[in-house]
Chimera marker file (.cmm) of the C-alpha trace (Angstrom):
<marker_set name="trace">
<marker id="1" x="10.895" y="-17.143" z="63.801" r="1" g="1" b="0" radius="0.5"/>
<marker id="2" x="14.292" y="-18.632" z="63.146" r="1" g="1" b="0" radius="0.5"/>
<marker id="3" x="13.639" y="-19.892" z="59.618" r="1" g="1" b="0" radius="0.5"/>
<marker id="4" x="14.783" y="-16.798" z="57.753" r="1" g="1" b="0" radius="0.5"/>
<marker id="5" x="14.314" y="-18.089" z="54.212" r="1" g="1" b="0" radius="0.5"/>
<marker id="6" x="11.007" y="-19.888" z="54.733" r="1" g="1" b="0" radius="0.5"/>
<marker id="7" x="9.076" y="-17.123" z="56.498" r="1" g="1" b="0" radius="0.5"/>
<marker id="8" x="9.811" y="-14.553" z="53.792" r="1" g="1" b="0" radius="0.5"/>
<marker id="9" x="11.361" y="-11.939" z="56.093" r="1" g="1" b="0" radius="0.5"/>
<marker id="10" x="15.108" y="-11.349" z="56.125" r="1" g="1" b="0" radius="0.5"/>
<marker id="11" x="14.742" y="-8.896" z="59.017" r="1" g="1" b="0" radius="0.5"/>
<marker id="12" x="11.661" y="-7.594" z="60.850" r="1" g="1" b="0" radius="0.5"/>
<marker id="13" x="8.203" y="-8.645" z="59.727" r="1" g="1" b="0" radius="0.5"/>
<marker id="14" x="5.022" y="-6.594" z="59.361" r="1" g="1" b="0" radius="0.5"/>
<marker id="15" x="2.858" y="-6.383" z="62.480" r="1" g="1" b="0" radius="0.5"/>
<marker id="16" x="0.371" y="-9.266" z="62.521" r="1" g="1" b="0" radius="0.5"/>
<marker id="17" x="2.304" y="-11.455" z="60.059" r="1" g="1" b="0" radius="0.5"/>
<marker id="18" x="1.884" y="-14.474" z="62.331" r="1" g="1" b="0" radius="0.5"/>
<marker id="19" x="-1.031" y="-15.906" z="64.290" r="1" g="1" b="0" radius="0.5"/>
<marker id="20" x="-1.753" y="-14.437" z="67.748" r="1" g="1" b="0" radius="0.5"/>
<marker id="21" x="-0.821" y="-16.248" z="70.942" r="1" g="1" b="0" radius="0.5"/>
<marker id="22" x="-3.374" y="-17.959" z="73.209" r="1" g="1" b="0" radius="0.5"/>
<marker id="23" x="-4.364" y="-14.573" z="74.674" r="1" g="1" b="0" radius="0.5"/>
<marker id="24" x="-5.071" y="-13.091" z="71.243" r="1" g="1" b="0" radius="0.5"/>
<marker id="25" x="-1.969" y="-10.893" z="71.331" r="1" g="1" b="0" radius="0.5"/>
<marker id="26" x="0.241" y="-10.440" z="68.292" r="1" g="1" b="0" radius="0.5"/>
<marker id="27" x="4.016" y="-10.101" z="68.062" r="1" g="1" b="0" radius="0.5"/>
<marker id="28" x="4.811" y="-10.401" z="71.752" r="1" g="1" b="0" radius="0.5"/>
<marker id="29" x="8.193" y="-12.061" z="71.195" r="1" g="1" b="0" radius="0.5"/>
<marker id="30" x="10.701" y="-12.643" z="68.460" r="1" g="1" b="0" radius="0.5"/>
<marker id="31" x="10.284" y="-9.845" z="65.930" r="1" g="1" b="0" radius="0.5"/>
<marker id="32" x="12.260" y="-7.081" z="67.640" r="1" g="1" b="0" radius="0.5"/>
<marker id="33" x="13.657" y="-6.713" z="71.144" r="1" g="1" b="0" radius="0.5"/>
<marker id="34" x="11.788" y="-4.116" z="73.184" r="1" g="1" b="0" radius="0.5"/>
<marker id="35" x="13.279" y="-0.813" z="74.356" r="1" g="1" b="0" radius="0.5"/>
<marker id="36" x="12.343" y="-0.040" z="77.953" r="1" g="1" b="0" radius="0.5"/>
<marker id="37" x="12.485" y="3.332" z="79.675" r="1" g="1" b="0" radius="0.5"/>
<marker id="38" x="14.502" y="1.945" z="82.585" r="1" g="1" b="0" radius="0.5"/>
<marker id="39" x="18.184" y="2.674" z="83.112" r="1" g="1" b="0" radius="0.5"/>
<marker id="40" x="20.180" y="-0.558" z="82.971" r="1" g="1" b="0" radius="0.5"/>
<marker id="41" x="21.611" y="-2.149" z="86.128" r="1" g="1" b="0" radius="0.5"/>
<marker id="42" x="23.836" y="-5.233" z="86.055" r="1" g="1" b="0" radius="0.5"/>
<marker id="43" x="21.678" y="-6.926" z="88.702" r="1" g="1" b="0" radius="0.5"/>
<marker id="44" x="17.917" y="-6.504" z="88.430" r="1" g="1" b="0" radius="0.5"/>
<marker id="45" x="17.290" y="-7.973" z="91.901" r="1" g="1" b="0" radius="0.5"/>
<marker id="46" x="16.898" y="-4.579" z="93.673" r="1" g="1" b="0" radius="0.5"/>
<marker id="47" x="13.852" y="-3.684" z="91.542" r="1" g="1" b="0" radius="0.5"/>
<marker id="48" x="12.111" y="-7.039" z="90.953" r="1" g="1" b="0" radius="0.5"/>
<marker id="49" x="9.971" y="-6.809" z="94.081" r="1" g="1" b="0" radius="0.5"/>
<marker id="50" x="7.802" y="-4.193" z="92.366" r="1" g="1" b="0" radius="0.5"/>
<marker id="51" x="5.016" y="-5.223" z="89.958" r="1" g="1" b="0" radius="0.5"/>
<marker id="52" x="6.084" y="-2.603" z="87.413" r="1" g="1" b="0" radius="0.5"/>
<marker id="53" x="9.572" y="-1.524" z="88.446" r="1" g="1" b="0" radius="0.5"/>
<marker id="54" x="11.188" y="1.549" z="87.006" r="1" g="1" b="0" radius="0.5"/>
<marker id="55" x="14.757" y="2.652" z="87.346" r="1" g="1" b="0" radius="0.5"/>
<marker id="56" x="15.020" y="6.262" z="86.227" r="1" g="1" b="0" radius="0.5"/>
<marker id="57" x="18.631" y="7.447" z="86.189" r="1" g="1" b="0" radius="0.5"/>
<marker id="58" x="19.456" y="10.374" z="83.914" r="1" g="1" b="0" radius="0.5"/>
<marker id="59" x="23.185" y="9.726" z="84.359" r="1" g="1" b="0" radius="0.5"/>
<marker id="60" x="22.992" y="6.161" z="82.985" r="1" g="1" b="0" radius="0.5"/>
<marker id="61" x="23.164" y="6.143" z="79.149" r="1" g="1" b="0" radius="0.5"/>
<marker id="62" x="22.287" y="2.435" z="78.907" r="1" g="1" b="0" radius="0.5"/>
<marker id="63" x="18.610" y="1.459" z="78.671" r="1" g="1" b="0" radius="0.5"/>
<marker id="64" x="17.078" y="-1.971" z="79.271" r="1" g="1" b="0" radius="0.5"/>
<marker id="65" x="16.256" y="-4.071" z="76.209" r="1" g="1" b="0" radius="0.5"/>
<marker id="66" x="13.964" y="-7.059" z="76.823" r="1" g="1" b="0" radius="0.5"/>
<marker id="67" x="13.164" y="-10.172" z="74.852" r="1" g="1" b="0" radius="0.5"/>
<marker id="68" x="14.694" y="-11.450" z="71.652" r="1" g="1" b="0" radius="0.5"/>
<marker id="69" x="14.507" y="-10.453" z="68.027" r="1" g="1" b="0" radius="0.5"/>
<marker id="70" x="14.740" y="-11.911" z="64.539" r="1" g="1" b="0" radius="0.5"/>
<marker id="71" x="18.536" y="-12.174" z="64.878" r="1" g="1" b="0" radius="0.5"/>
<marker id="72" x="18.643" y="-14.085" z="68.181" r="1" g="1" b="0" radius="0.5"/>
<marker id="73" x="18.860" y="-17.754" z="69.048" r="1" g="1" b="0" radius="0.5"/>
<marker id="74" x="15.881" y="-19.422" z="70.747" r="1" g="1" b="0" radius="0.5"/>
<marker id="75" x="17.146" y="-18.801" z="74.294" r="1" g="1" b="0" radius="0.5"/>
<marker id="76" x="16.804" y="-15.024" z="73.939" r="1" g="1" b="0" radius="0.5"/>
<marker id="77" x="13.280" y="-15.130" z="72.473" r="1" g="1" b="0" radius="0.5"/>
<marker id="78" x="11.690" y="-15.289" z="75.926" r="1" g="1" b="0" radius="0.5"/>
<marker id="79" x="10.207" y="-11.967" z="77.011" r="1" g="1" b="0" radius="0.5"/>
<marker id="80" x="12.043" y="-12.147" z="80.346" r="1" g="1" b="0" radius="0.5"/>
<marker id="81" x="15.551" y="-11.979" z="78.938" r="1" g="1" b="0" radius="0.5"/>
<marker id="82" x="17.208" y="-8.612" z="79.399" r="1" g="1" b="0" radius="0.5"/>
<marker id="83" x="20.216" y="-6.783" z="78.082" r="1" g="1" b="0" radius="0.5"/>
<marker id="84" x="21.062" y="-3.151" z="77.338" r="1" g="1" b="0" radius="0.5"/>
<marker id="85" x="21.785" y="-0.773" z="74.527" r="1" g="1" b="0" radius="0.5"/>
<marker id="86" x="22.973" y="2.823" z="74.664" r="1" g="1" b="0" radius="0.5"/>
<marker id="87" x="20.052" y="5.246" z="74.412" r="1" g="1" b="0" radius="0.5"/>
<marker id="88" x="21.620" y="7.151" z="71.526" r="1" g="1" b="0" radius="0.5"/>
<marker id="89" x="21.962" y="4.014" z="69.368" r="1" g="1" b="0" radius="0.5"/>
<marker id="90" x="19.624" y="2.541" z="66.804" r="1" g="1" b="0" radius="0.5"/>
<marker id="91" x="19.519" y="-1.104" z="65.770" r="1" g="1" b="0" radius="0.5"/>
<marker id="92" x="17.442" y="-2.985" z="63.205" r="1" g="1" b="0" radius="0.5"/>
<marker id="93" x="16.516" y="-5.540" z="65.860" r="1" g="1" b="0" radius="0.5"/>
<marker id="94" x="15.246" y="-3.176" z="68.599" r="1" g="1" b="0" radius="0.5"/>
<marker id="95" x="11.828" y="-1.518" z="68.649" r="1" g="1" b="0" radius="0.5"/>
<marker id="96" x="9.175" y="-0.397" z="71.097" r="1" g="1" b="0" radius="0.5"/>
<marker id="97" x="5.626" y="-1.361" z="71.947" r="1" g="1" b="0" radius="0.5"/>
<marker id="98" x="2.840" y="1.192" z="71.633" r="1" g="1" b="0" radius="0.5"/>
<marker id="99" x="0.177" y="0.901" z="74.301" r="1" g="1" b="0" radius="0.5"/>
<marker id="100" x="-2.750" y="2.894" z="75.590" r="1" g="1" b="0" radius="0.5"/>
<marker id="101" x="-5.564" y="2.754" z="78.106" r="1" g="1" b="0" radius="0.5"/>
<marker id="102" x="-8.817" y="1.481" z="76.647" r="1" g="1" b="0" radius="0.5"/>
<marker id="103" x="-10.917" y="4.469" z="75.613" r="1" g="1" b="0" radius="0.5"/>
<marker id="104" x="-14.413" y="4.725" z="77.068" r="1" g="1" b="0" radius="0.5"/>
<marker id="105" x="-13.767" y="2.889" z="80.328" r="1" g="1" b="0" radius="0.5"/>
<marker id="106" x="-14.921" y="5.673" z="82.655" r="1" g="1" b="0" radius="0.5"/>
<marker id="107" x="-16.490" y="5.388" z="86.102" r="1" g="1" b="0" radius="0.5"/>
<marker id="108" x="-20.068" y="5.585" z="84.752" r="1" g="1" b="0" radius="0.5"/>
<marker id="109" x="-20.027" y="2.270" z="82.855" r="1" g="1" b="0" radius="0.5"/>
<marker id="110" x="-23.191" y="0.997" z="84.510" r="1" g="1" b="0" radius="0.5"/>
<marker id="111" x="-25.411" y="4.002" z="83.814" r="1" g="1" b="0" radius="0.5"/>
<marker id="112" x="-28.142" y="3.794" z="81.179" r="1" g="1" b="0" radius="0.5"/>
<marker id="113" x="-28.309" y="6.738" z="78.836" r="1" g="1" b="0" radius="0.5"/>
<link id1="1" id2="2" r="1" g="1" b="0" radius="0.2"/>
<link id1="2" id2="3" r="1" g="1" b="0" radius="0.2"/>
<link id1="3" id2="4" r="1" g="1" b="0" radius="0.2"/>
<link id1="4" id2="5" r="1" g="1" b="0" radius="0.2"/>
<link id1="5" id2="6" r="1" g="1" b="0" radius="0.2"/>
<link id1="6" id2="7" r="1" g="1" b="0" radius="0.2"/>
<link id1="7" id2="8" r="1" g="1" b="0" radius="0.2"/>
<link id1="8" id2="9" r="1" g="1" b="0" radius="0.2"/>
<link id1="9" id2="10" r="1" g="1" b="0" radius="0.2"/>
<link id1="10" id2="11" r="1" g="1" b="0" radius="0.2"/>
<link id1="11" id2="12" r="1" g="1" b="0" radius="0.2"/>
<link id1="12" id2="13" r="1" g="1" b="0" radius="0.2"/>
<link id1="13" id2="14" r="1" g="1" b="0" radius="0.2"/>
<link id1="14" id2="15" r="1" g="1" b="0" radius="0.2"/>
<link id1="15" id2="16" r="1" g="1" b="0" radius="0.2"/>
<link id1="16" id2="17" r="1" g="1" b="0" radius="0.2"/>
<link id1="17" id2="18" r="1" g="1" b="0" radius="0.2"/>
<link id1="18" id2="19" r="1" g="1" b="0" radius="0.2"/>
<link id1="19" id2="20" r="1" g="1" b="0" radius="0.2"/>
<link id1="20" id2="21" r="1" g="1" b="0" radius="0.2"/>
<link id1="21" id2="22" r="1" g="1" b="0" radius="0.2"/>
<link id1="22" id2="23" r="1" g="1" b="0" radius="0.2"/>
<link id1="23" id2="24" r="1" g="1" b="0" radius="0.2"/>
<link id1="24" id2="25" r="1" g="1" b="0" radius="0.2"/>
<link id1="25" id2="26" r="1" g="1" b="0" radius="0.2"/>
<link id1="26" id2="27" r="1" g="1" b="0" radius="0.2"/>
<link id1="27" id2="28" r="1" g="1" b="0" radius="0.2"/>
<link id1="28" id2="29" r="1" g="1" b="0" radius="0.2"/>
<link id1="29" id2="30" r="1" g="1" b="0" radius="0.2"/>
<link id1="30" id2="31" r="1" g="1" b="0" radius="0.2"/>
<link id1="31" id2="32" r="1" g="1" b="0" radius="0.2"/>
<link id1="32" id2="33" r="1" g="1" b="0" radius="0.2"/>
<link id1="33" id2="34" r="1" g="1" b="0" radius="0.2"/>
<link id1="34" id2="35" r="1" g="1" b="0" radius="0.2"/>
<link id1="35" id2="36" r="1" g="1" b="0" radius="0.2"/>
<link id1="36" id2="37" r="1" g="1" b="0" radius="0.2"/>
<link id1="37" id2="38" r="1" g="1" b="0" radius="0.2"/>
<link id1="38" id2="39" r="1" g="1" b="0" radius="0.2"/>
<link id1="39" id2="40" r="1" g="1" b="0" radius="0.2"/>
<link id1="40" id2="41" r="1" g="1" b="0" radius="0.2"/>
<link id1="41" id2="42" r="1" g="1" b="0" radius="0.2"/>
<link id1="42" id2="43" r="1" g="1" b="0" radius="0.2"/>
<link id1="43" id2="44" r="1" g="1" b="0" radius="0.2"/>
<link id1="44" id2="45" r="1" g="1" b="0" radius="0.2"/>
<link id1="45" id2="46" r="1" g="1" b="0" radius="0.2"/>
<link id1="46" id2="47" r="1" g="1" b="0" radius="0.2"/>
<link id1="47" id2="48" r="1" g="1" b="0" radius="0.2"/>
<link id1="48" id2="49" r="1" g="1" b="0" radius="0.2"/>
<link id1="49" id2="50" r="1" g="1" b="0" radius="0.2"/>
<link id1="50" id2="51" r="1" g="1" b="0" radius="0.2"/>
<link id1="51" id2="52" r="1" g="1" b="0" radius="0.2"/>
<link id1="52" id2="53" r="1" g="1" b="0" radius="0.2"/>
<link id1="53" id2="54" r="1" g="1" b="0" radius="0.2"/>
<link id1="54" id2="55" r="1" g="1" b="0" radius="0.2"/>
<link id1="55" id2="56" r="1" g="1" b="0" radius="0.2"/>
<link id1="56" id2="57" r="1" g="1" b="0" radius="0.2"/>
<link id1="57" id2="58" r="1" g="1" b="0" radius="0.2"/>
<link id1="58" id2="59" r="1" g="1" b="0" radius="0.2"/>
<link id1="59" id2="60" r="1" g="1" b="0" radius="0.2"/>
<link id1="60" id2="61" r="1" g="1" b="0" radius="0.2"/>
<link id1="61" id2="62" r="1" g="1" b="0" radius="0.2"/>
<link id1="62" id2="63" r="1" g="1" b="0" radius="0.2"/>
<link id1="63" id2="64" r="1" g="1" b="0" radius="0.2"/>
<link id1="64" id2="65" r="1" g="1" b="0" radius="0.2"/>
<link id1="65" id2="66" r="1" g="1" b="0" radius="0.2"/>
<link id1="66" id2="67" r="1" g="1" b="0" radius="0.2"/>
<link id1="67" id2="68" r="1" g="1" b="0" radius="0.2"/>
<link id1="68" id2="69" r="1" g="1" b="0" radius="0.2"/>
<link id1="69" id2="70" r="1" g="1" b="0" radius="0.2"/>
<link id1="70" id2="71" r="1" g="1" b="0" radius="0.2"/>
<link id1="71" id2="72" r="1" g="1" b="0" radius="0.2"/>
<link id1="72" id2="73" r="1" g="1" b="0" radius="0.2"/>
<link id1="73" id2="74" r="1" g="1" b="0" radius="0.2"/>
<link id1="74" id2="75" r="1" g="1" b="0" radius="0.2"/>
<link id1="75" id2="76" r="1" g="1" b="0" radius="0.2"/>
<link id1="76" id2="77" r="1" g="1" b="0" radius="0.2"/>
<link id1="77" id2="78" r="1" g="1" b="0" radius="0.2"/>
<link id1="78" id2="79" r="1" g="1" b="0" radius="0.2"/>
<link id1="79" id2="80" r="1" g="1" b="0" radius="0.2"/>
<link id1="80" id2="81" r="1" g="1" b="0" radius="0.2"/>
<link id1="81" id2="82" r="1" g="1" b="0" radius="0.2"/>
<link id1="82" id2="83" r="1" g="1" b="0" radius="0.2"/>
<link id1="83" id2="84" r="1" g="1" b="0" radius="0.2"/>
<link id1="84" id2="85" r="1" g="1" b="0" radius="0.2"/>
<link id1="85" id2="86" r="1" g="1" b="0" radius="0.2"/>
<link id1="86" id2="87" r="1" g="1" b="0" radius="0.2"/>
<link id1="87" id2="88" r="1" g="1" b="0" radius="0.2"/>
<link id1="88" id2="89" r="1" g="1" b="0" radius="0.2"/>
<link id1="89" id2="90" r="1" g="1" b="0" radius="0.2"/>
<link id1="90" id2="91" r="1" g="1" b="0" radius="0.2"/>
<link id1="91" id2="92" r="1" g="1" b="0" radius="0.2"/>
<link id1="92" id2="93" r="1" g="1" b="0" radius="0.2"/>
<link id1="93" id2="94" r="1" g="1" b="0" radius="0.2"/>
<link id1="94" id2="95" r="1" g="1" b="0" radius="0.2"/>
<link id1="95" id2="96" r="1" g="1" b="0" radius="0.2"/>
<link id1="96" id2="97" r="1" g="1" b="0" radius="0.2"/>
<link id1="97" id2="98" r="1" g="1" b="0" radius="0.2"/>
<link id1="98" id2="99" r="1" g="1" b="0" radius="0.2"/>
<link id1="99" id2="100" r="1" g="1" b="0" radius="0.2"/>
<link id1="100" id2="101" r="1" g="1" b="0" radius="0.2"/>
<link id1="101" id2="102" r="1" g="1" b="0" radius="0.2"/>
<link id1="102" id2="103" r="1" g="1" b="0" radius="0.2"/>
<link id1="103" id2="104" r="1" g="1" b="0" radius="0.2"/>
<link id1="104" id2="105" r="1" g="1" b="0" radius="0.2"/>
<link id1="105" id2="106" r="1" g="1" b="0" radius="0.2"/>
<link id1="106" id2="107" r="1" g="1" b="0" radius="0.2"/>
<link id1="107" id2="108" r="1" g="1" b="0" radius="0.2"/>
<link id1="108" id2="109" r="1" g="1" b="0" radius="0.2"/>
<link id1="109" id2="110" r="1" g="1" b="0" radius="0.2"/>
<link id1="110" id2="111" r="1" g="1" b="0" radius="0.2"/>
<link id1="111" id2="112" r="1" g="1" b="0" radius="0.2"/>
<link id1="112" id2="113" r="1" g="1" b="0" radius="0.2"/>
</marker_set>
């Protein structure tokens, strides 16, 4: 959040430490930068036409890192900023987002049982 002493966290904070955004989502920006599975390219233009672009390249050791973290200035806190880190590295300011498909959303939602 940029005010290291006042928020009580010198580094990363616990999930849900701050209020959610207007969509009810927690921790979407600013706690840790997000590892992505995509191989890094200097220019992202070739893949931005796709809604969910992927760039698998087993020969590229750099992976995309998006958004900012607790250590960054305000400019980098936007979720659209991108950089890279080597896939065999670990950093206190990089993490990943767990996600899953909503359970119970089958094709028979309208049937009475």
